[in-house]
C-alpha positions as CSV (number, residue, x, y, z in Angstrom):
1,M,137.2,115.4,116.3
2,P,140.3,113.6,114.8
3,D,138.7,110.3,115.6
4,R,136.2,109.9,112.8
5,Q,136.0,111.3,109.2
6,P,134.9,114.8,109.3
7,L,131.5,115.8,108.1
8,V,131.6,119.5,108.8
9,G,134.5,121.7,107.1
10,I,135.0,125.1,108.9
11,L,137.2,127.7,107.1
12,V,138.1,130.8,108.2
13,G,139.9,133.4,106.5
14,S,143.0,134.2,109.2
15,E,144.1,132.9,112.7
16,S,142.4,135.7,114.2
17,D,138.8,134.7,113.3
18,R,139.4,131.2,115.2
19,D,138.3,132.3,118.6
20,R,134.8,133.8,116.7
21,M,134.1,130.3,115.5
22,Q,134.9,128.3,118.6
23,A,131.3,128.4,119.3
24,A,130.4,126.2,116.2
25,L,133.3,124.1,117.3
26,D,131.7,123.6,120.8
27,E,128.1,122.7,119.2
28,L,129.4,120.5,116.9
29,D,131.3,118.6,119.6
30,A,128.4,118.4,122.1
31,R,126.2,116.9,118.9
32,G,129.3,114.4,118.3
33,I,129.5,115.6,114.7
34,P,133.1,115.1,113.4
35,H,134.7,118.4,112.2
36,E,138.0,120.2,110.9
37,L,138.8,124.0,111.0
38,E,141.2,125.5,108.5
39,V,142.8,128.6,108.0
40,R,142.4,129.6,104.3
41,S,142.0,133.1,103.2
42,A,140.1,134.0,99.9
43,H,142.2,137.1,99.2
44,R,145.9,135.9,100.1
45,D,145.5,132.5,98.9
46,P,142.5,132.0,96.8
47,Q,144.0,128.5,94.8
48,A,144.3,126.8,98.5
49,V,140.2,127.9,99.2
50,A,139.4,126.5,95.5
51,E,141.5,123.5,96.0
52,Y,139.7,122.8,99.8
53,A,136.0,123.6,98.6
54,A,136.6,121.2,95.3
55,G,137.9,118.6,97.1
56,S,135.7,118.5,100.5
57,K,133.0,116.2,99.1
58,A,135.5,113.3,97.8
59,R,137.1,113.5,101.6
60,G,133.5,113.0,102.9
61,I,132.7,116.7,104.2
62,R,128.6,117.1,103.9
63,V,128.5,120.8,104.6
64,L,131.1,123.5,105.0
65,I,130.6,126.7,107.1
66,A,132.9,129.7,106.1
67,G,133.5,132.6,108.5
68,A,134.5,135.9,107.2
69,G,134.5,139.6,108.0
70,L,134.5,142.7,105.9
71,A,134.5,141.9,102.3
72,A,133.4,138.5,103.2
73,A,134.6,136.8,100.2
74,L,135.2,133.3,101.7
75,P,131.6,131.7,101.7
76,G,131.0,132.8,98.0
77,V,134.7,131.4,96.7
78,V,133.6,128.4,98.8
79,A,130.4,128.1,97.3
80,A,131.6,128.5,93.6
81,H,133.9,125.7,93.8
82,T,131.5,122.9,95.5
83,D,128.0,121.7,95.0
84,L,128.1,121.0,99.1
85,P,125.7,123.4,101.3
86,V,127.8,126.4,102.7
87,I,126.7,128.4,105.6
88,G,128.2,131.9,105.9
89,V,129.2,133.3,109.4
90,P,129.5,137.1,109.0
91,L,132.0,138.3,111.4
92,R,132.8,141.7,113.2
93,S,136.1,143.4,112.2
94,S,137.9,145.9,114.3
95,T,139.1,147.5,110.8
96,S,135.0,147.9,109.9
97,V,133.2,151.3,110.1
98,L,130.0,149.1,109.9
99,D,130.7,146.4,112.8
100,G,129.6,143.4,110.7
101,L,127.2,144.7,108.5
102,D,129.5,145.1,105.8
103,A,130.4,140.8,106.1
104,L,126.4,140.2,106.1
105,L,125.5,141.9,103.1
106,S,128.3,140.6,101.1
107,I,127.4,137.1,102.2
108,V,123.6,137.5,101.7
109,Q,123.8,139.2,98.2
110,M,125.5,136.3,96.4
111,P,124.6,135.9,92.6
112,P,121.9,133.2,91.3
113,G,123.0,129.8,91.3
114,V,125.9,130.1,94.0
115,P,123.7,129.8,97.2
116,V,125.2,130.5,100.7
117,A,123.0,130.4,103.5
118,C,123.6,133.0,106.1
119,V,123.5,133.4,109.9
120,G,123.8,136.3,112.3
121,V,126.9,138.4,112.8
122,D,129.3,136.7,115.1
123,N,126.8,133.8,115.4
124,S,128.9,130.6,114.5
125,R,126.8,128.4,117.0
126,N,123.7,129.0,114.9
127,A,125.9,127.6,111.9
128,A,126.7,124.4,113.7
129,V,123.1,124.0,114.2
130,L,122.0,124.5,110.9
131,A,124.7,122.3,109.6
132,A,123.5,119.6,112.3
133,R,119.9,120.2,110.7
134,I,121.3,119.6,107.1
135,L,123.1,116.4,107.8
136,D,120.0,115.2,109.7
137,V,118.0,115.9,106.5
138,G,116.4,112.2,105.2
139,N,117.1,110.5,108.7
140,P,114.1,108.8,109.8
141,R,112.8,109.6,113.5
């Protein structure tokens, strides 16, 4: 949604993860929530991830979604550099022997003070639904 200032930032660690995050993009589009998607790797370019996360709030982002497989470091690295809500999406990987369980466990075992919400494996749609609910907090009905 390039027309309006993004409220949700979506990050993936590699271009190959983009397809599995499409359901989040579709859900945000359907709800009219402006968003952006960036490819930034916590392992190959941690400084770019840190800069994106640290600058997100100043750019108007209010919720971050990070999809990651295997060690799933991306959501935690993002959360370490911002006080915005971060939602992790554990992704299956063809190189994993645990079929996404490794990513799930990595995301849900964050240390105290570095919170990351976690949705089901490959369930980026639920991440978008949760982001929409977070954005709606405090809005009168």
